[in-house]
N, C-alpha and C positions, 0 to 999 in steps of 0.2 A: 569379465573380460576388460580390460583396461583397452582406452582410445588414443593412442597420438595424435595428439593436433600436428598441423602438416603445417610444416616448415615458411616462412616466407614464401622465400625462393621455387619452392615447390609448387603451392596455391599458384603464384601469378603466372609459370609458367602453364598449368591448366587451364588458367581463367582465358590464357593465349590460345592455347588451342583449342579450347571450345571457340574463341571469338574465329580465330579461322578459318575451322571448318562454318562455323553458322555462313560466310560472307563467300567458304565457294561455295556451297548447297545454295547460296542464290543467286547464282551469278555465271555455273559452271552447265551452260545446256541441257535439257535431259537426252540420254540415252548413254550419256560414260557413265561407265560401270563404278562401281562403288569401288572397286582398287583403284582404278585411274586418278579415282578421289581422293584417297589414301593419298599417290606418288605426285598430287600436286601439292595435296596437305604439307605431307615431309619434305618434298622439295621449298617452300614459302619460310615452313618452321628451320628448315638449314642456315636458309641466306639470312632469315631475323638473326638468327642465335653470332653468326661469321659477322652478323653487320655490326651488331650489338660490342661482340669482343675486340672490330678492330677499333671502334668508336672510343670505348673505354681506355683502351692500349695504350690510344697516339700519345695522351699527357707520361705515362705510365714510363715509356718507349726511350723518355726523354733524360738525358743522365745530364745535365748540364747545368746552367746553373743561369740567370738573367741579375743583375745588378743596377739598378733603375735610378737612375739619383734627378731631384727633381731642379737644378740648377743650383745657382749662389756657390755658398762656401762648402767644396766636400768636406767633412770630418772626415778628420786623422780615421778616429774606426771607421768610416764605411768604405775609406779607398784601403787598407789595411784586410780590411777583408775581402776585397779583392785582390787582392796580392796573393791570400789564403788558399781563396777559391781555382787561385789560376794556378798554383804550388809556385808563387814568385819567389817569396823563400828559398826556395830549392831549388832546382834545375827548372820548371817552367821557363814558358816562352810565351811576350808578352808583346804586344803589339797596338798601338795607338793609333786609332782613326783620325785625323784631322780633318777632312775633308770638311766640312758643313762651318770654319770655322773662313773671316775672309782672309786672316795667314795661314796659311795652313801648318808650315813648314814653320814659322814662331812657335804658333801654339802646339805640335807635336814635339817640338824639341823641350815646351815646357811642361808640361809634361810627361815625358816620358824622364825629365830631371825631376820632375817631385815624386815618381813613387820612385827613382831606384836611392834619395832621401830617405824614403819611407822601409827600402830593405829590397827593395826586389834585387836582381840577381840580373836578369835576362829582361830586359826589355827596350823597347826602339817604337820610331814610328814609322808608320806609314802611307804615303800619297796616293792613290789611287786614283784612275781620271778613265773617263768611256772606254776611252779608247786601247786601255790596257784592261779593260776587269775582266775578258773575258780569254786573255793570254794565259801562256800553260806559265812562260815564264814566272805569270804576277801569283799567280793560283802555285805554282811550286813553292812558293814564298810563306804559304797559312800552313803546309806541313808541321806539324808536332807545333802546333801554335795550341797552348792552354789557356790564354786571356785576350781578348777583345776588348778594347776600349774609346768607343767614340765620341769624340767632344764636345762642346755645344758652338753653337752661328744660328746656321741657316738650315733647319733640315733637309728642303729640297737643294738645296746644294750636293748633301754628303746622297739622297739619294738620284739627282740627275750622274754625281760618277759610277753607283753600285747599283741602284733597284734594277731588279728584271735582266743580273750579267751571270756569270758563272760564280766569278767571288761571292755574292750573295749568299749564291748555295751552296759554295764549299763552308764560310762563316755558318751555315742551316747545320751545316751534316756536321763542325766540328762540336756545334750546343747542341746536339743530340747524342755524340759521343762524349759530350763530360766536359768540353770548355763551358771558363762564364764567360757572358757577354755583358759588356756596362756602355753604361753611355751616362751623359749629363743636359741635362737644357733641351737641346734640339738634338743630340745623343740619344735620346729619355723616348722623346716622339714618336721618332721614328718605329720604333719598337715592339708597338701593333699596327695591323695589317690596314686597317684604319686609321688614316697620320694627321691632324691637324694640322695644318699652313699656320692659322696665322693668320687667315685674310676671313675676311668678310664676303656675301656678295652686293648687302647694301648696305658699302659701311652711311657712320655718320660725320660729315663735311669735320665737324668739331672732332679731334683725332682722343680726346679725352672722354668720349662716348664710346670708345668702343666694345661693341657684343654690351649696351645696357638693357639688351632684352635679351627673352627665351622667345625666342621665336623658332621657326621652322623654316625647310632651305634659306638658310643662311651662311653659316659656318663653311665656308670656302673647305677639302678635307680632295688626300690626293691616297694616292695608296703605298703605304711603309716596307717596312722586311718584313714583318710581318710574325715574326716570332710570335708574338701571345695576338691568336686571332677572334677570342674576344672579348677581348680588353679594349678598349679605348686612353690611351694613356695619354694625362695634356702635367705643364707642371711649370714651376713657378708663382703656386697655383694657390694657396691664399695672401702670399705678400700682394701679387700681383690681378686681387680676386679675378677668378676666371671660370668662378661656380659660375655664369650666366650662359656663356659659348660649352660646359660639359654639360648640362645640363640639356641644353639644347640640341647636342648632337645624341644624350644616350635614348633620348625621346624621341629623334626622330630615326635610330636604330636599337630600341626594346631588346633587343636579343644579345644587345650588349652590354659589356659593365664599363662603365669609364670610373674613373681609378687618376683622382687630381694629386700630384706629389707636389708639398712643399718645398720653398728651398733648405738645403743643408738637411735633407730628408733624400728614403730611398728605401725604394721595395726592395726586400729578394726574395726572387720568385724562384721553387724546388720540382719538380715533377710540374712544370709547367700550369701547377694548378694553385700553388698552395704559396702567399704572397704575406712575406713579413714584410711590417715595418722597423727602418733602424733612422737612427741616425735626432736631429732637434727640436723635431716641427713633427707635421701629422698628415696624414694623407685620406682627405675624403673621399670617399665611395659613393656611385649612386647605383643603384639597381634595382634598372626598371621591367628586368623578366616579369613579374607577377602583378605591375601595374595598369589602375587602366586610364586609358590614357585617350582623349577626342577624339573627331576626323579631322582630321586636319586639313583646312579647306584655303590655299593659296588668291582663290577671287575673293573670300569674303573678310581675315584677315590673317596673318601672317604668327599672331598671336599661338603661343602650344597653353593647353590644358591636361589636366591631368593627378589623376590621383593617386593614395598606395603604396609611390616612392622611398622605395628601400635610401637610406641614407644612413654611413658609418665613418663618424672620426678616430681615426686607430693613428695609437703613438710608436714609440719606441718597445719595441718584445712582443705586439699583437699580430696576429698571424689571421688572415680570412683564407678558407676556404672558397675557393670557385666552384668547385666540385660540388661541396657538400652545402654549399650557400652557409653557411657560417663562420661566426667572429671567435677566434681562440686566446683567450684571456693568457699575458706573461705566465703562470702560475698553474695556467690550464696546461698547455705545453711544454714543460719541463715532465710531465708523466704523458704526452704520445712520443 
């Protein structure tokens, strides 16, 4: 008689059932019937499966894209990719949101003009304030929008305008249903849930020595728009030598993956977890999810210590799959 091996899914499910049964036997008081124990086991197992499925489907339900540019000159190929994903060459509707800029109207007009020159047919800018970010009249303007682009500037300005509002919530709905959300510089920083503000808690008097050490409890963060919950975005990365601050932040939040995007470079995010590099330079990824991080004691030193941090330096065409923790080379992605 030929014995067929169990497939991995069946084997893992059996292991889970046995572990849950063992826990139930150890913790349920005596006097409880076997039938009642099995009811508890079934309830726990079904709850576990439903939780696993809902967790897995969080990213799979995302139909839209993120196009995150690290600042500097925006390559024509990258911006045309944005227009294409927003169906802007056809009948798509694109809005520039320039609230991070010190001159939002001037920036909005300029960037809308740039997209028109690249072939976008229906593009305009929209300036939103905290006062009208919950108004129905403002929310209706987002109806039918297929592309949103955040300008550069100061990220806290943008968050002060729309953070925690119905407008931001509707942007999430657009993203999940198929729209592309893009941004550059400050407009890139707001993409993650934990947002780098650019400030330090203990700044050096010499401004040329900003973020000069890898330290704990120093990087000032705020809440971003949260399109990416498991990633921290930094921008102008290699050009402005921002490695220290991103490494410090990743070691302080080891469940999050740090992604530093250089100027004239972008990350195209598909399904919320596949990050493809576009543009002229590189994206540097710091992953401390499996790192060995020494305990941090600020009463002794602010210096951080860790080993086994994974680092990737990726260029045009490379893909990082966050779910699979895998780098896919350009020639491999063609086959996938």
